[in-house]
Structures are given as structure tokens and as C-alpha cells.
N, C-alpha and C positions, 0 to 999 in steps of 0.2 A: 442751484441745480439739484434736483432730486433723482433718485435712482429710477423711478418710474419713467421720467422723461427720457432718460438714457436708454432704458430697455426698449423704447419705441423706435429708436434710431437703428440704422443699418450699421454693420461693422465698419464700412468705409467712412460713414459720418462720424463714428466714434473715434476712428484713427485720426481724422481731421481735427476733431475736438481735442484729442490728446496732444496733438502737435501744437495747437494754439495755446493750450494750457502750459506746455513745457516752455514755449517762447515767453509767455507772460511770467512764468516763474523765474526764468533767466533775467528778464528785465527788472523784476522786483529785487532779485539778489544784487543786481548791478546798482540799482537805486539805493539799496541799503548800504552797500559798500562805499558809495560816494556821499552818503549822508542826506540823500534827497527823498528818502521814503517817508511818506506821511502816515499812511494807513498800514501799520505793521500787521494787523490782523488779516490783511488780504493775502499775505504769504501763506499762512496756515490754511486759508480757504482754498487757495489754488492747489496747494499740495494735496489736500483731501479730495478735491474734485478730480484731480489726476488719478489718484488711487481708486476713486469710485469708477472712473471710466475704464481703468485697467481691469478691475474686478468684473465689470459687465462684459468686457471683451472676452475674458477668460471663461465666463459662464456660457457665452454664446459659442465659443470654440468647443467647449466640453459637450454642449448640447448637439452641435453638428457632428462631433466625433461619435457620440452615442447613437445618432441616427444611422450613420454609415456602417 
């Protein structure tokens, strides 16, 4: 997922995406703790995607505040 795709989404869609990423991160942590995690690189990917979504949400919030 790249930043341009995220910038095209609405804030509600971004919040849904963030929720899904947090759930996935939780499941990956659980799999790691039980020794079932096969793709360890996915944890890093999900963490960074969540940070990317948060950054875009903050940018949109700042832009909305600047307009008002």
C-alpha cells in the first residue's frame, strides 16, 4: 500500500483501514507468541502501513483545520 492510494481515500475509509491493520497486527503478535508465525516480515509491514495511515489522517486533519 502506498501513500498516494491512501490520500485518495476519505477519513472514514482510512479509520476503517487503520482498525483492520491493528487487528491484523494483534493476530500476528498472537501467532508469534504461540510460535505459529511463518512470515515475520509481515509484522514490520503492517506496523509501517498503520503508521502511514495515521500520518495521512493527521495530514487531512491539519488541512481541514487550516481551511476553517
